Backbone bond lengths (Angstrom), bond angles and torsions (degrees), N, CA, C in turn:
res aa  C-N    CA-C-N  psi(-1)  N-CA   C-N-CA  omega(-1)  CA-C   N-CA-C  phi
1 X - - - 1.585 - - 1.503 104.59 -
2 X 1.297 112.26 127.51 1.371 118.36 -173.37 1.537 107.06 -95.84
3 X 1.438 113.06 144.67 1.478 120.67 -176.09 1.559 108.94 -87.72
4 X 1.303 119.96 124.80 1.529 123.36 -172.04 1.641 105.43 -60.07
5 X 1.333 109.70 149.35 1.426 109.71 -175.50 1.668 109.59 -76.37
6 X 1.331 117.05 150.13 1.460 122.48 -173.63 1.567 104.81 -65.75
7 X 1.287 114.23 149.24 1.489 119.11 177.09 1.597 104.94 -87.52
8 X 1.322 119.57 119.30 1.364 116.38 178.49 1.502 115.00 -68.41
9 X 1.180 120.02 -22.24 1.576 121.59 178.31 1.456 112.40 -78.18
10 X 1.375 122.74 -12.94 1.408 127.90 -179.71 1.527 111.50 -70.24
11 X 1.312 118.66 142.77 1.491 119.30 -178.61 1.432 108.99 -77.44
12 X 1.349 121.51 140.13 1.300 130.49 -175.34 1.547 114.41 -64.44
13 X 1.251 125.62 140.18 1.389 129.28 -175.32 1.574 106.70 -77.34
14 X 1.319 122.78 117.97 1.412 126.39 178.52 1.473 109.08 -68.88
15 X 1.406 110.64 139.22 1.489 117.66 -179.05 1.508 106.27 -89.24
16 X 1.274 114.38 -172.66 1.426 121.40 177.75 1.494 109.71 -68.11
17 X 1.316 118.53 142.33 1.514 124.89 -178.93 1.498 112.77 -171.96
18 X 1.231 117.38 177.02 1.422 119.55 178.61 1.465 118.07 -59.62
19 X 1.230 118.70 136.76 1.523 123.19 179.72 1.498 114.35 -74.33
20 X 1.350 118.98 116.22 1.524 117.82 -179.48 1.554 102.90 -81.74
21 X 1.425 114.40 129.53 1.397 115.52 170.58 1.434 119.91 -71.75
22 X 1.324 124.06 145.56 1.424 125.53 -176.02 1.562 110.74 -65.38
23 X 1.369 113.49 146.97 1.473 111.13 178.74 1.494 116.39 -59.17
24 X 1.332 113.17 144.32 1.531 116.33 179.39 1.428 111.05 -106.88
25 X 1.353 114.83 151.28 1.469 120.27 179.36 1.404 108.84 -77.58
26 X 1.408 114.74 134.35 1.469 118.41 176.05 1.417 112.16 -104.89
27 X 1.394 119.00 150.76 1.478 121.67 179.76 1.534 108.54 -63.69
28 X 1.321 113.60 153.57 1.401 113.36 177.93 1.553 116.35 -70.56
29 X 1.236 122.36 150.79 1.409 130.11 -173.13 1.621 105.23 -57.72
30 X 1.336 117.37 129.13 1.449 120.94 -178.35 1.444 120.50 89.87
31 X 1.479 117.73 -10.45 1.429 121.68 -177.40 1.456 110.22 -71.88
32 X 1.449 119.64 -30.23 1.450 122.45 -173.31 1.467 105.87 -131.93
33 X 1.324 119.60 93.54 1.534 122.66 -175.49 1.527 109.12 -58.05
34 X 1.225 117.25 148.88 1.521 123.96 174.36 1.543 110.97 -67.82
35 X 1.291 121.00 142.18 1.493 122.60 -177.37 1.548 108.88 -68.08
36 X 1.337 113.39 153.48 1.489 112.82 -176.18 1.450 104.53 -84.09
37 X 1.400 118.67 141.67 1.362 126.07 175.54 1.513 109.92 -75.74
38 X 1.359 117.37 137.14 1.319 119.53 178.84 1.596 116.76 -88.76
39 X 1.268 107.24 75.10 1.413 122.08 -178.39 1.483 111.46 -77.63
40 X 1.320 119.53 129.22 1.531 123.39 171.43 1.428 111.09 -73.19
41 X 1.358 116.01 125.84 1.449 128.56 -173.79 1.623 101.50 -102.41
42 X 1.148 116.20 -50.10 1.599 120.39 -174.71 1.598 108.47 -158.95
43 X 1.316 106.03 145.48 1.546 117.26 175.21 1.450 110.87 -148.38
44 X 1.223 116.33 119.55 1.485 121.87 -179.70 1.421 114.39 149.79
45 X 1.346 120.78 -154.77 1.356 126.06 179.96 1.551 115.31 -110.36
46 X 1.245 118.35 166.24 1.462 122.89 176.14 1.509 112.71 -77.01
47 X 1.338 114.98 160.85 1.413 120.63 -177.82 1.592 107.80 -70.61
48 X 1.332 111.23 140.81 1.467 111.15 -178.43 1.514 118.04 -65.61
49 X 1.270 118.03 -16.17 1.416 125.91 178.99 1.502 111.59 -71.85
50 X 1.406 112.22 -17.92 1.510 112.20 173.92 1.573 112.81 -73.81
51 X 1.374 119.78 -11.03 1.425 121.73 168.55 1.425 115.13 -116.18
52 X 1.436 113.34 33.47 1.504 116.90 -178.74 1.470 114.25 -65.08
53 X 1.354 117.07 -21.70 1.424 123.24 179.76 1.629 109.40 -69.81
54 X 1.279 113.90 -46.75 1.500 120.90 179.33 1.543 110.23 -63.01
55 X 1.369 118.38 -41.47 1.422 123.92 -178.50 1.535 107.86 -63.67
56 X 1.301 118.57 -49.51 1.440 128.01 -172.33 1.524 108.79 -66.40
57 X 1.319 114.77 -30.39 1.446 116.95 -176.87 1.640 108.60 -69.74
58 X 1.332 112.78 -48.26 1.479 118.29 178.51 1.552 110.87 -65.62
59 X 1.164 120.86 -36.31 1.461 123.75 174.75 1.541 113.68 -63.17
60 X 1.382 115.39 -36.03 1.337 124.62 168.22 1.378 113.04 -61.55
61 X 1.354 121.10 -43.01 1.437 120.26 -179.47 1.493 111.92 -67.59
62 X 1.337 118.36 -29.78 1.395 123.11 178.51 1.514 106.49 -69.88
63 X 1.357 122.66 -39.32 1.295 123.44 -175.48 1.607 109.91 -72.96
64 X 1.278 114.75 -34.28 1.388 120.42 176.70 1.500 113.00 -68.81
65 X 1.308 117.45 -33.34 1.471 120.81 178.09 1.461 111.79 -74.70
66 X 1.384 114.24 -34.33 1.452 114.52 176.34 1.552 113.30 -69.10
67 X 1.295 118.09 -36.85 1.515 122.75 172.50 1.487 110.74 -62.13
68 X 1.231 116.38 -43.50 1.576 122.81 -178.75 1.507 105.15 -65.03
69 X 1.279 120.08 -42.26 1.493 120.96 178.68 1.497 113.60 -62.48
70 X 1.398 109.70 -43.65 1.451 113.41 -175.99 1.607 111.28 -68.65
71 X 1.293 114.09 -35.66 1.461 119.43 172.69 1.522 110.46 -60.19
72 X 1.318 121.25 -45.03 1.498 122.38 176.85 1.528 111.63 -60.46
73 X 1.373 115.70 -35.99 1.472 116.40 178.04 1.512 119.18 -62.72
74 X 1.320 110.89 -12.87 1.487 116.85 177.51 1.489 116.48 -76.59
75 X 1.285 111.64 -14.76 1.502 120.81 175.92 1.530 103.99 -84.62
76 X 1.396 113.89 130.44 1.454 120.63 -176.80 1.541 110.43 -62.69
77 X 1.200 120.31 -34.38 1.594 124.54 -175.97 1.545 103.91 -71.06
78 X 1.280 122.25 -20.20 1.553 120.15 -175.27 1.433 111.31 -104.95
79 X 1.367 126.57 1.67 1.428 123.33 -165.44 1.505 109.67 -72.87
80 X 1.310 123.23 -18.20 1.364 127.19 -179.44 1.553 116.45 -89.85
81 X 1.362 114.10 -2.38 1.346 117.95 -176.51 1.647 112.18 -97.27
82 X 1.320 115.86 140.62 1.454 112.58 -178.88 1.470 116.23 -82.55
83 X 1.314 109.43 76.11 1.392 118.63 -173.95 1.546 113.90 -78.90
84 X 1.378 114.65 -1.62 1.494 120.16 177.84 1.559 112.94 -66.44
85 X 1.446 110.44 -17.89 1.445 113.64 -179.56 1.456 112.38 -68.91
86 X 1.365 117.38 -17.51 1.567 119.27 169.62 1.550 115.93 -58.01
87 X 1.273 114.70 -26.03 1.411 118.07 174.45 1.621 116.23 -69.92
88 X 1.308 115.88 -6.31 1.458 123.43 176.81 1.412 109.45 -103.55
89 X 1.320 126.05 4.61 1.498 124.61 -169.30 1.516 108.12 -62.80
90 X 1.246 117.72 -32.85 1.475 119.47 -174.39 1.550 113.53 -87.26
91 X 1.447 122.11 -11.71 1.375 126.65 -174.45 1.510 111.78 -58.65
92 X 1.380 116.93 -45.80 1.551 113.74 -174.33 1.607 109.97 -59.48
93 X 1.298 109.47 -41.82 1.616 111.69 -175.62 1.621 108.40 -72.01
94 X 1.375 118.12 -29.22 1.336 121.89 177.80 1.533 110.76 -64.75
95 X 1.314 116.97 -41.75 1.491 122.80 -178.87 1.510 102.80 -73.63
96 X 1.319 122.51 -41.25 1.508 119.79 176.34 1.442 113.63 -55.87
97 X 1.347 118.33 -46.98 1.416 121.17 -179.33 1.480 109.84 -62.91
98 X 1.300 123.71 -35.00 1.390 127.21 179.87 1.487 111.67 -65.29
99 X 1.469 115.70 -41.42 1.540 121.81 -176.39 1.534 103.73 -71.89
100 X 1.482 118.89 -36.88 1.541 115.80 179.74 1.457 108.72 -61.40
101 X 1.275 117.99 -41.75 1.501 121.51 -175.56 1.508 115.60 -61.83
102 X 1.443 113.27 -47.20 1.401 115.85 -179.76 1.555 113.22 -73.75
103 X 1.265 115.50 -19.88 1.520 117.45 -179.53 1.580 107.17 -85.26
104 X 1.274 119.32 -9.84 1.480 122.61 -178.89 1.520 108.43 -85.61
105 X 1.330 124.05 94.55 1.349 125.19 -169.61 1.554 109.61 -113.60
106 X 1.322 113.44 146.40 1.414 119.57 176.40 1.570 116.08 -121.79
107 X 1.387 113.29 140.12 1.350 118.71 170.18 1.556 109.99 -128.77
108 X 1.356 114.31 113.94 1.441 117.77 -168.28 1.520 99.29 -118.12
109 X 1.381 115.82 132.31 1.468 125.69 171.60 1.499 107.61 -130.95
110 X 1.255 115.71 -178.92 1.545 128.50 -176.57 1.545 104.95 -75.61
111 X 1.350 124.56 -5.05 1.413 125.49 -179.94 1.533 116.28 -117.80
112 X 1.401 114.65 -30.34 1.270 117.80 -172.78 1.550 116.37 -158.38
113 X 1.187 121.35 160.59 1.497 125.67 176.37 1.449 107.61 -119.02
114 X 1.346 120.87 123.20 1.478 129.34 178.91 1.514 107.66 -112.56
115 X 1.321 116.53 124.77 1.518 120.19 171.72 1.609 108.36 -119.03
116 X 1.339 106.80 131.10 1.469 113.27 177.56 1.591 111.68 -119.56
117 X 1.213 122.55 127.91 1.379 127.64 -169.64 1.523 111.83 -141.05
118 X 1.199 117.92 164.49 1.410 125.28 175.91 1.552 120.27 112.29
119 X 1.336 120.14 135.06 1.566 122.69 -170.18 1.582 99.98 -95.13
120 X 1.232 119.70 -60.71 1.421 123.38 -171.10 1.522 112.62 -83.57
121 X 1.332 114.81 -34.45 1.455 122.07 170.22 1.493 114.50 -135.74
122 X 1.234 120.90 146.69 1.445 125.89 -171.32 1.561 112.18 -98.46
123 X 1.326 116.91 133.17 1.427 124.49 178.86 1.544 109.65 -118.05
124 X 1.294 123.04 123.25 1.449 123.12 -178.54 1.557 106.69 -114.87
125 X 1.397 119.63 123.99 1.355 125.88 179.29 1.517 109.34 -119.62
126 X 1.422 116.97 142.25 1.473 119.83 178.88 1.444 110.51 -128.43
127 X 1.343 118.34 136.85 1.379 121.34 177.13 1.459 107.82 -125.17
128 X 1.354 123.27 116.47 1.321 128.88 178.76 1.571 111.32 -76.73
129 X 1.430 113.36 133.98 1.420 115.25 -168.11 1.621 108.68 -69.07
130 X 1.272 117.52 -22.51 1.435 115.35 -178.88 1.518 113.82 -70.51
131 X 1.331 115.02 -14.07 1.477 123.06 176.23 1.603 108.38 -86.00
132 X 1.304 119.35 -4.67 1.484 118.30 -175.58 1.542 106.98 -84.44
133 X 1.308 121.71 135.80 1.487 127.63 173.15 1.461 114.97 -89.52
134 X 1.302 111.38 -40.63 1.513 118.72 -178.24 1.433 112.57 -155.43
135 X 1.334 111.33 154.63 1.556 124.11 -173.27 1.471 106.37 -123.38
136 X 1.281 120.13 123.72 1.494 127.12 -175.17 1.475 110.47 -118.68
137 X 1.330 117.96 152.61 1.492 126.34 -177.37 1.464 102.84 -131.86
138 X 1.383 117.19 118.90 1.439 121.79 176.23 1.562 110.71 -132.96
139 X 1.320 118.95 147.84 1.472 125.73 173.19 1.562 105.90 -145.06
140 X 1.308 116.85 137.92 1.420 129.77 171.44 1.451 110.36 -102.86
141 X 1.269 116.46 -174.83 1.471 120.06 -173.58 1.499 108.86 -70.77
142 X 1.384 120.33 -42.85 1.457 123.79 177.74 1.528 108.70 -63.69
143 X 1.314 121.08 -39.31 1.455 117.12 175.29 1.559 113.79 -63.44
144 X 1.259 116.87 -38.32 1.379 116.94 -179.67 1.509 110.91 -70.13
145 X 1.304 125.70 -29.69 1.411 126.18 171.14 1.510 115.41 -67.16
146 X 1.298 116.31 -39.15 1.387 119.04 175.85 1.475 117.29 -99.27
147 X 1.330 119.62 14.15 1.457 127.44 174.32 1.601 106.52 59.63
148 X 1.321 112.70 52.45 1.521 115.53 172.96 1.466 113.39 -122.54
149 X 1.338 117.91 171.28 1.400 120.15 173.47 1.580 106.64 -155.10
150 X 1.317 111.95 168.29 1.391 120.80 172.06 1.568 112.82 -113.97
151 X 1.395 113.71 127.01 1.335 118.88 176.35 1.510 111.16 -110.62
152 X 1.286 117.30 112.74 1.528 123.48 -169.38 1.513 106.38 -104.52
153 X 1.326 113.66 126.71 1.376 122.86 174.38 1.512 113.64 -105.41
154 X 1.236 121.17 109.50 1.487 124.64 -171.44 1.650 105.53 -97.43
155 X 1.380 108.23 108.43 1.445 108.07 -179.28 1.509 119.21 -105.95
156 X 1.293 118.27 -158.20 1.471 124.00 178.07 1.411 118.59 -99.54
157 X 1.354 117.80 -0.85 1.481 122.98 -178.77 1.511 104.80 -80.68
158 X 1.407 116.15 128.30 1.407 123.43 177.78 1.437 113.15 -74.09
159 X 1.336 118.83 -27.46 1.465 122.02 -172.90 1.521 108.07 -80.28
160 X 1.351 117.94 -43.81 1.464 130.62 174.93 1.384 108.88 -121.29
161 X 1.412 120.42 85.95 1.478 118.98 -173.45 1.596 110.09 -80.02
162 X 1.280 120.52 -9.88 1.483 120.22 -172.49 1.549 109.37 -142.06
163 X 1.271 118.75 154.77 1.424 125.60 171.20 1.467 105.68 -132.06
164 X 1.388 115.37 122.77 1.467 120.20 178.00 1.555 112.55 -100.73
165 X 1.273 116.27 120.70 1.545 122.06 173.53 1.538 107.77 -96.30
166 X 1.192 118.75 105.85 1.561 119.57 -174.99 1.450 110.62 -117.16
167 X 1.240 118.14 126.82 1.487 120.71 177.53 1.596 118.72 86.86
168 X 1.377 114.90 11.21 1.323 117.54 178.28 1.613 114.18 -69.88
169 X 1.255 117.38 127.01 1.508 118.55 175.46 1.541 113.62 -50.19
170 X 1.307 119.90 147.17 1.554 125.32 -179.92 1.440 105.86 53.65
171 X 1.304 115.69 46.83 1.518 118.81 178.85 1.517 113.93 -59.16
172 X 1.186 124.35 -35.67 1.444 130.52 178.87 1.489 111.54 -62.64
173 X 1.334 116.51 -50.38 1.395 124.66 179.19 1.667 110.04 -70.04
174 X 1.289 114.48 -39.55 1.534 117.06 -179.32 1.483 105.09 -69.02
175 X 1.227 126.58 -35.57 1.468 130.36 -179.22 1.560 107.93 -58.48
176 X 1.387 115.12 -55.78 1.414 119.62 -178.57 1.492 113.33 -61.21
177 X 1.227 117.07 -41.32 1.507 123.45 175.63 1.541 113.00 -61.96
178 X 1.306 116.43 -44.62 1.372 120.67 -179.67 1.546 108.30 -66.71
179 X 1.285 118.82 -38.00 1.443 119.92 -175.53 1.580 111.62 -65.62
180 X 1.417 110.40 -37.66 1.463 116.26 178.79 1.559 108.47 -72.38
181 X 1.396 117.16 -36.02 1.396 120.07 -179.14 1.568 111.01 -66.28
182 X 1.272 112.96 -38.38 1.531 118.54 -178.21 1.581 109.47 -62.85
183 X 1.381 113.26 -43.51 1.441 116.69 174.17 1.469 118.08 -55.88
184 X 1.424 108.11 -47.55 1.478 115.95 -173.04 1.534 106.41 -70.17
185 X 1.362 119.66 -31.96 1.500 120.56 -176.57 1.539 109.54 -72.94
186 X 1.280 118.16 -39.38 1.441 127.66 177.48 1.495 112.80 -65.96
187 X 1.334 117.50 -37.09 1.409 122.95 177.55 1.570 107.97 -73.04
188 X 1.358 117.59 -38.62 1.473 116.88 -177.29 1.473 111.85 -72.62
189 X 1.318 119.64 -40.78 1.379 123.51 -175.54 1.608 114.89 -84.17
190 X 1.372 109.96 -25.70 1.528 113.29 178.60 1.491 109.56 56.97
191 X 1.269 125.48 56.86 1.432 121.60 -179.51 1.545 109.56 -74.37
192 X 1.339 115.39 151.15 1.474 126.24 179.89 1.589 106.00 -105.34
193 X 1.294 116.15 116.78 1.479 122.06 -178.09 1.547 110.88 -103.92
194 X 1.317 111.33 130.94 1.521 118.75 -178.66 1.442 101.43 -108.08
195 X 1.483 116.04 115.39 1.393 119.16 177.92 1.601 111.02 -76.22
196 X 1.224 123.59 150.37 1.521 125.47 -174.03 1.647 102.67 -59.49
197 X 1.291 114.60 137.66 1.415 119.92 174.11 1.494 113.60 90.96
198 X 1.271 119.75 -15.35 1.387 126.99 -179.57 1.416 119.40 -109.95
199 X 1.328 116.49 9.10 1.427 127.13 -167.79 1.582 107.18 -67.93
200 X 1.421 116.47 -41.68 1.535 115.12 176.87 1.498 112.57 -62.54
201 X 1.173 116.93 -39.63 1.460 121.64 -174.81 1.513 110.83 -60.49
202 X 1.393 114.30 -53.84 1.399 118.37 177.35 1.525 113.97 -65.21
203 X 1.352 121.30 -27.75 1.394 126.74 174.34 1.485 112.39 -65.58
204 X 1.328 116.82 -38.95 1.447 122.31 175.22 1.443 113.01 -66.69
205 X 1.264 118.89 -33.90 1.465 129.77 -176.22 1.636 102.24 -70.04
206 X 1.366 115.11 -42.41 1.490 117.87 -176.65 1.462 110.62 -70.57
207 X 1.396 114.03 -41.22 1.571 116.25 -178.10 1.558 115.69 -83.81
208 X 1.316 114.39 2.15 1.420 120.09 173.02 1.541 116.95 95.49
209 X 1.341 110.90 13.84 1.524 112.59 173.20 1.566 106.43 139.04
210 X 1.233 116.40 172.53 1.428 126.27 -168.13 1.523 105.10 -73.54
211 X 1.484 115.75 158.11 1.384 118.26 175.48 1.539 117.88 -67.73
212 X 1.304 123.89 146.96 1.417 122.22 177.09 1.425 105.57 -103.72
213 X 1.332 119.68 131.61 1.517 126.24 -178.08 1.504 102.79 -104.82
214 X 1.298 117.82 134.02 1.495 124.11 179.92 1.562 103.12 -111.62
């Protein structure tokens, strides 16, 4: 019995090989935003010039104490007393203000702002950027003289509605990067904000309608 010749137009029979998975449906572009990279924007302390008012106040107290001590030395009965120590009356508070400043540390990333402060005890606060509603940039005359600025983060926390970053180096560049980071974080997390006085309306929308009273 003869085998019929193979048809050259017929498709060849595929041999054993790797199984190709069927194509998978992909979500539409823009439906799932990419997560924000936690890039470090700043870490350290603010410039001492941002607290120049506090430093000058305690220096003025030292000067006033020295002048007062000198005036008392003009009295004959007080000439033998070491009244020069009055010129040091403001030194303890001046040193304390310095310690408070260098213990107030910032860590700013594209996702959150961490503030650590405290001399005898340490307190750490965190503000997630997706909770920030607005970013403001302010400078007064003193700030312009010492090249400082205030970056104000307006958040949703009713207890602490704002966080002020004062005296951070490269403040203008940091403000622009924080503004972009806030927009990206809010777009990624898509937070739902309930304005005061409208909570019941939004709650009805979430639950599928208003309550029915019988």
